[in-house]
ROLUMFI-507418 format. One record per residue (C-alpha): residue number from 1; x, y, z; residue in three letters. Coordinates in Angstrom, 2 decimals, m for minus. Last residue first. Example, Ala and Ser with C-alpha at 12.3 -4.5 7.8 and 13.67 -1.06 7.14 Angstrom:
% ROLUMFI-507418
ATOM    k        X        Y        Z    r
ATOM    2    13.67    m1.06     7.14  ser
ATOM    1    12.30    m4.50     7.80  ala
END
This chain:
% ROLUMFI-507418
ATOM    k        X        Y        Z    r
ATOM  307    68.18    20.83   m14.50  unk
ATOM  306    67.25    18.14   m11.92  unk
ATOM  305    70.85    17.47   m10.94  unk
ATOM  304    70.32    18.39    m7.35  unk
ATOM  303    72.66    21.36    m7.58  unk
ATOM  302    70.73    22.59   m10.64  unk
ATOM  301    67.42    22.22    m8.71  unk
ATOM  300    68.98    24.36    m6.04  unk
ATOM  299    69.94    26.93    m8.52  unk
ATOM  298    66.50    27.16   m10.03  unk
ATOM  297    64.98    27.36    m6.49  unk
ATOM  296    67.25    30.27    m5.70  unk
ATOM  295    66.22    31.96    m9.02  unk
ATOM  294    62.58    31.44    m8.18  unk
ATOM  293    63.04    33.09    m4.70  unk
ATOM  292    64.91    35.93    m6.21  unk
ATOM  291    62.01    36.42    m8.60  unk
ATOM  290    61.53    36.36   m12.34  unk
ATOM  289    63.89    33.44   m13.03  unk
ATOM  288    67.63    33.83   m13.53  unk
ATOM  287    70.53    32.86   m15.81  unk
ATOM  286    73.44    35.12   m15.26  unk
ATOM  285    75.98    33.12   m17.22  unk
ATOM  284    78.37    32.65   m14.21  unk
ATOM  283    75.38    31.91   m11.92  unk
ATOM  282    73.98    29.26   m14.34  unk
ATOM  281    77.57    27.78   m14.71  unk
ATOM  280    77.90    27.61   m10.96  unk
ATOM  279    74.57    25.69   m10.66  unk
ATOM  278    75.65    23.33   m13.33  unk
ATOM  277    78.85    22.32   m11.63  unk
ATOM  276    81.99    23.24   m13.58  unk
ATOM  275    84.63    20.54   m14.12  unk
ATOM  274    83.32    19.25   m17.42  unk
ATOM  273    82.84    22.85   m18.85  unk
ATOM  272    79.45    22.95   m20.34  unk
ATOM  271    78.73    22.11   m23.96  unk
ATOM  270    74.96    22.77   m24.47  unk
ATOM  269    74.84    25.58   m22.01  unk
ATOM  268    78.04    27.26   m23.27  unk
ATOM  267    76.79    27.00   m26.91  unk
ATOM  266    73.58    28.71   m25.83  unk
ATOM  265    75.47    31.47   m24.01  unk
ATOM  264    77.86    32.09   m26.94  unk
ATOM  263    74.96    32.31   m29.46  unk
ATOM  262    73.22    34.86   m27.19  unk
ATOM  261    76.33    37.01   m27.12  unk
ATOM  260    76.72    36.86   m30.90  unk
ATOM  259    73.08    37.88   m31.36  unk
ATOM  258    70.75    35.20   m32.55  unk
ATOM  257    69.33    34.49   m36.04  unk
ATOM  256    72.36    32.49   m37.09  unk
ATOM  255    71.88    30.41   m33.88  unk
ATOM  254    68.72    28.75   m35.17  unk
ATOM  253    69.93    25.27   m34.65  unk
ATOM  252    71.46    26.39   m31.25  unk
ATOM  251    68.14    27.81   m30.33  unk
ATOM  250    66.41    24.50   m31.14  unk
ATOM  249    69.07    22.71   m28.97  unk
ATOM  248    68.29    25.13   m26.08  unk
ATOM  247    64.56    24.58   m26.46  unk
ATOM  246    64.91    20.74   m26.37  unk
ATOM  245    67.31    20.87   m23.33  unk
ATOM  244    65.12    23.26   m21.40  unk
ATOM  243    62.01    21.18   m21.96  unk
ATOM  242    63.67    17.99   m21.00  unk
ATOM  241    65.08    19.41   m17.86  unk
ATOM  240    61.64    20.79   m16.93  unk
ATOM  239    60.07    17.37   m17.52  unk
ATOM  238    62.69    15.79   m15.22  unk
ATOM  237    59.93    13.87   m13.37  unk
ATOM  236    60.84    15.43   m10.07  unk
ATOM  235    61.05    18.91   m11.63  unk
ATOM  234    57.68    18.59   m13.37  unk
ATOM  233    56.18    17.47   m10.08  unk
ATOM  232    57.64    20.43    m8.32  unk
ATOM  231    56.12    22.75   m10.88  unk
ATOM  230    52.72    21.04   m10.29  unk
ATOM  229    53.04    21.49    m6.54  unk
ATOM  228    53.75    25.26    m7.04  unk
ATOM  227    50.81    25.60    m9.44  unk
ATOM  226    48.45    23.97    m7.00  unk
ATOM  225    49.70    26.22    m4.25  unk
ATOM  224    49.04    29.41    m6.20  unk
ATOM  223    49.68    30.31    m9.80  unk
ATOM  222    50.87    28.14   m12.73  unk
ATOM  221    48.04    28.63   m15.18  unk
ATOM  220    47.14    26.04   m17.80  unk
ATOM  219    49.15    23.56   m19.79  unk
ATOM  218    47.09    22.18   m22.68  unk
ATOM  217    43.93    23.18   m20.80  unk
ATOM  216    41.49    20.26   m20.23  unk
ATOM  215    40.56    20.98   m16.64  unk
ATOM  214    38.53    24.19   m17.38  unk
ATOM  213    40.84    27.24   m16.65  unk
ATOM  212    39.82    30.16   m18.71  unk
ATOM  211    42.26    33.02   m19.04  unk
ATOM  210    40.10    36.11   m19.37  unk
ATOM  209    42.46    38.39   m21.35  unk
ATOM  208    43.54    42.04   m21.21  unk
ATOM  207    44.95    42.33   m17.70  unk
ATOM  206    47.17    45.42   m17.77  unk
ATOM  205    50.79    44.91   m16.76  unk
ATOM  204    51.88    44.88   m20.37  unk
ATOM  203    55.15    43.02   m21.00  unk
ATOM  202    57.16    44.10   m24.04  unk
ATOM  201    60.19    42.12   m25.09  unk
ATOM  200    62.15    44.13   m27.73  unk
ATOM  199    64.38    42.17   m30.08  unk
ATOM  198    67.99    41.26   m29.69  unk
ATOM  197    67.67    37.98   m31.64  unk
ATOM  196    67.98    36.02   m28.44  unk
ATOM  195    64.98    37.98   m27.02  unk
ATOM  194    63.01    37.17   m30.16  unk
ATOM  193    63.98    33.54   m30.15  unk
ATOM  192    63.50    32.89   m26.41  unk
ATOM  191    60.14    34.70   m26.25  unk
ATOM  190    58.91    32.82   m29.36  unk
ATOM  189    60.13    29.53   m27.99  unk
ATOM  188    58.26    30.13   m24.75  unk
ATOM  187    55.15    30.81   m26.63  unk
ATOM  186    55.46    27.69   m28.89  unk
ATOM  185    56.00    25.36   m25.87  unk
ATOM  184    57.64    21.85   m25.86  unk
ATOM  183    60.10    22.37   m28.67  unk
ATOM  182    61.40    19.28   m30.56  unk
ATOM  181    60.02    19.89   m34.07  unk
ATOM  180    61.54    23.40   m34.63  unk
ATOM  179    59.25    25.48   m36.89  unk
ATOM  178    61.38    27.74   m39.04  unk
ATOM  177    64.09    30.21   m38.00  unk
ATOM  176    63.28    32.46   m41.03  unk
ATOM  175    59.55    32.46   m40.11  unk
ATOM  174    60.23    33.38   m36.55  unk
ATOM  173    62.61    36.17   m37.62  unk
ATOM  172    60.05    37.59   m40.12  unk
ATOM  171    57.32    37.39   m37.44  unk
ATOM  170    59.60    39.50   m35.12  unk
ATOM  169    60.02    42.14   m37.87  unk
ATOM  168    56.28    42.21   m38.57  unk
ATOM  167    55.26    42.64   m35.05  unk
ATOM  166    54.37    39.85   m32.85  unk
ATOM  165    51.41    39.62   m30.37  unk
ATOM  164    51.15    37.29   m27.35  unk
ATOM  163    48.10    37.12   m25.12  unk
ATOM  162    47.14    33.44   m25.25  unk
ATOM  161    50.75    32.55   m25.85  unk
ATOM  160    51.86    33.55   m22.39  unk
ATOM  159    55.08    35.54   m22.46  unk
ATOM  158    57.10    35.29   m19.17  unk
ATOM  157    58.59    31.83   m19.96  unk
ATOM  156    61.44    30.73   m17.74  unk
ATOM  155    64.92    29.26   m18.03  unk
ATOM  154    66.37    30.51   m21.31  unk
ATOM  153    63.91    33.35   m21.29  unk
ATOM  152    65.49    34.92   m18.18  unk
ATOM  151    68.97    35.18   m19.70  unk
ATOM  150    67.39    36.40   m22.93  unk
ATOM  149    65.49    39.27   m21.43  unk
ATOM  148    62.37    40.23   m19.51  unk
ATOM  147    62.32    42.90   m16.75  unk
ATOM  146    60.49    41.33   m13.89  unk
ATOM  145    56.69    40.97   m13.65  unk
ATOM  144    55.25    42.01   m10.28  unk
ATOM  143    54.02    38.94    m8.38  unk
ATOM  142    50.38    37.90    m9.08  unk
ATOM  141    48.47    36.75    m6.09  unk
ATOM  140    45.46    34.84    m7.35  unk
ATOM  139    41.64    34.84    m6.73  unk
ATOM  138    39.81    33.06    m9.46  unk
ATOM  137    37.70    35.27   m11.70  unk
ATOM  136    34.39    33.60   m12.79  unk
ATOM  135    34.72    32.81   m16.42  unk
ATOM  134    32.43    29.70   m16.29  unk
ATOM  133    35.42    27.35   m16.63  unk
ATOM  132    37.22    29.16   m13.82  unk
ATOM  131    39.03    32.32   m14.24  unk
ATOM  130    42.57    33.71   m14.23  unk
ATOM  129    42.65    37.37   m15.42  unk
ATOM  128    45.45    37.91   m17.92  unk
ATOM  127    48.58    39.98   m18.14  unk
ATOM  126    49.62    41.36   m21.48  unk
ATOM  125    52.11    40.06   m24.04  unk
ATOM  124    54.21    41.74   m26.71  unk
ATOM  123    57.01    40.58   m28.89  unk
ATOM  122    59.24    42.99   m30.93  unk
ATOM  121    61.74    42.63   m33.79  unk
ATOM  120    63.19    46.06   m34.52  unk
ATOM  119    62.50    47.27   m38.15  unk
ATOM  118    60.86    50.48   m37.12  unk
ATOM  117    61.78    51.50   m33.62  unk
ATOM  116    59.16    50.30   m31.04  unk
ATOM  115    56.57    52.71   m29.73  unk
ATOM  114    53.91    51.31   m32.09  unk
ATOM  113    54.30    47.92   m30.32  unk
ATOM  112    52.89    49.23   m27.08  unk
ATOM  111    49.86    50.92   m28.62  unk
ATOM  110    49.21    48.06   m31.06  unk
ATOM  109    49.12    45.61   m28.09  unk
ATOM  108    46.76    47.78   m26.22  unk
ATOM  107    44.38    48.09   m29.16  unk
ATOM  106    44.38    44.30   m29.56  unk
ATOM  105    43.29    43.74   m25.95  unk
ATOM  104    40.91    46.73   m25.62  unk
ATOM  103    37.66    44.59   m25.71  unk
ATOM  102    38.74    41.92   m23.21  unk
ATOM  101    39.62    38.66   m24.94  unk
ATOM  100    37.84    35.46   m23.95  unk
ATOM   99    39.72    32.14   m23.64  unk
ATOM   98    38.99    28.66   m24.99  unk
ATOM   97    40.32    28.60   m28.58  unk
ATOM   96    43.72    30.21   m27.83  unk
ATOM   95    44.78    33.28   m29.96  unk
ATOM   94    48.19    34.45   m31.15  unk
ATOM   93    48.30    38.00   m32.55  unk
ATOM   92    50.26    38.75   m35.75  unk
ATOM   91    51.20    42.17   m36.91  unk
ATOM   90    52.42    42.58   m40.41  unk
ATOM   89    52.90    39.83   m42.96  unk
ATOM   88    50.24    37.74   m44.33  unk
ATOM   87    50.23    33.94   m43.75  unk
ATOM   86    50.35    32.14   m47.12  unk
ATOM   85    53.71    30.34   m46.56  unk
ATOM   84    52.44    28.97   m43.13  unk
ATOM   83    55.45    29.57   m40.77  unk
ATOM   82    53.29    31.11   m37.98  unk
ATOM   81    50.51    28.56   m38.59  unk
ATOM   80    52.69    25.54   m38.50  unk
ATOM   79    54.18    26.97   m35.32  unk
ATOM   78    50.77    27.24   m33.66  unk
ATOM   77    49.95    23.61   m34.54  unk
ATOM   76    53.38    22.53   m33.42  unk
ATOM   75    52.92    24.09   m30.07  unk
ATOM   74    49.29    22.75   m29.84  unk
ATOM   73    50.68    19.16   m30.33  unk
ATOM   72    48.68    16.22   m31.62  unk
ATOM   71    50.98    15.99   m34.59  unk
ATOM   70    48.38    16.35   m37.35  unk
ATOM   69    50.04    19.24   m38.86  unk
ATOM   68    46.87    21.48   m38.82  unk
ATOM   67    44.44    21.67   m41.67  unk
ATOM   66    43.57    25.25   m42.84  unk
ATOM   65    40.60    27.50   m42.17  unk
ATOM   64    40.82    31.07   m43.53  unk
ATOM   63    38.48    33.63   m41.99  unk
ATOM   62    38.22    36.74   m44.17  unk
ATOM   61    36.87    38.85   m41.35  unk
ATOM   60    34.73    40.74   m43.89  unk
ATOM   59    32.74    37.53   m44.46  unk
ATOM   58    31.27    37.68   m40.93  unk
ATOM   57    28.21    35.45   m40.79  unk
ATOM   56    29.46    32.97   m43.37  unk
ATOM   55    32.92    32.73   m41.81  unk
ATOM   54    31.38    32.38   m38.31  unk
ATOM   53    29.27    29.46   m39.48  unk
ATOM   52    32.30    27.80   m40.93  unk
ATOM   51    34.12    28.25   m37.67  unk
ATOM   50    31.36    26.79   m35.55  unk
ATOM   49    31.09    23.76   m38.02  unk
ATOM   48    34.84    23.27   m37.81  unk
ATOM   47    34.63    23.04   m34.04  unk
ATOM   46    31.62    20.81   m33.79  unk
ATOM   45    33.42    17.70   m32.60  unk
ATOM   44    36.07    15.46   m34.29  unk
ATOM   43    38.76    18.13   m34.50  unk
ATOM   42    41.82    17.00   m36.55  unk
ATOM   41    44.28    19.90   m35.85  unk
ATOM   40    42.43    22.93   m37.00  unk
ATOM   39    44.54    25.74   m38.05  unk
ATOM   38    42.59    29.06   m37.96  unk
ATOM   37    43.40    32.24   m39.77  unk
ATOM   36    41.48    35.37   m38.72  unk
ATOM   35    41.44    38.92   m40.00  unk
ATOM   34    41.83    42.23   m38.18  unk
ATOM   33    41.09    45.99   m38.43  unk
ATOM   32    38.50    46.31   m35.58  unk
ATOM   31    40.64    47.64   m32.84  unk
ATOM   30    37.96    48.17   m30.23  unk
ATOM   29    37.55    44.35   m30.14  unk
ATOM   28    34.00    43.02   m29.73  unk
ATOM   27    34.23    40.73   m32.74  unk
ATOM   26    37.17    38.96   m31.20  unk
ATOM   25    35.18    38.51   m27.98  unk
ATOM   24    32.43    36.77   m30.00  unk
ATOM   23    34.96    34.38   m31.38  unk
ATOM   22    36.13    33.53   m27.92  unk
ATOM   21    32.66    32.90   m26.76  unk
ATOM   20    31.98    30.65   m29.79  unk
ATOM   19    35.01    28.53   m29.10  unk
ATOM   18    34.20    27.52   m25.55  unk
ATOM   17    32.68    24.02   m25.79  unk
ATOM   16    33.44    23.56   m29.42  unk
ATOM   15    37.27    23.26   m28.95  unk
ATOM   14    37.96    19.86   m30.26  unk
ATOM   13    41.36    20.87   m31.55  unk
ATOM   12    42.01    24.60   m32.56  unk
ATOM   11    45.07    26.78   m33.25  unk
ATOM   10    44.13    30.42   m33.79  unk
ATOM    9    46.15    33.06   m35.64  unk
ATOM    8    44.77    36.67   m35.53  unk
ATOM    7    46.17    38.77   m38.46  unk
ATOM    6    46.37    42.37   m37.45  unk
ATOM    5    45.93    45.27   m39.81  unk
ATOM    4    47.36    48.47   m38.63  unk
ATOM    3    45.22    51.33   m37.35  unk
ATOM    2    47.33    53.95   m35.61  unk
ATOM    1    50.53    53.17   m37.44  unk
END
């Protein structure tokens, strides 16, 4: 399909400061066959007014505004959208309220997903340009992306939600699995679920999104020294351990959607042999992060009981 319809799903909460710029970037897409569904999770600013004005000005975009789940979680807001009964099938692109998409963003996703065999679940994500609040690029050193897969997805997210697109088969898997309440990150969950279901995981090295950092991001970028220090803080507070545990439990609950091999790995992680250290278990199962250095750090954290 050269011109498939794409449903863009956006989760909003008090996003008036940057929302209009994102909406304008959607209108500038070279792939023009799209509509927009927004789940607003209790905004008290001008977010809904901006969305209503957009709907009036661009009726062909068929903007549908629904109430969010009211849980104060961007992850649950996005998952409520993806499992919303009235969401159209077909391609679905996730969209944050505070970024800016480059014009070819959707077209690139379609080009990559078109190459997948029909019926194979597939998840796509592009690289992004890290910027400050005024969209000025921030210098960053980006390591080459590793080959994605389930053994990586279990311990690291490579698919940033602000650039993620699902094909129809992947969306069907997500909807069948439902919206797990305990997960920390919707984009990480999508990567884990589709990889565990034997789907295609497509990473585009092109930068297709201006990823705005403004001090109030739900999570934000993890590059550079600040990112490294923040990751260490998450380890020290056992945040990372909690994230892993909650996502592994959610995968176990959705195990009927996973391949037999993926089911076995998740079961092993949740019920490890009592006489096997965690680091040795990770090595046996082949769990790894995107770089050799990251994998060493993962195994060291396991030895120290932080994972």
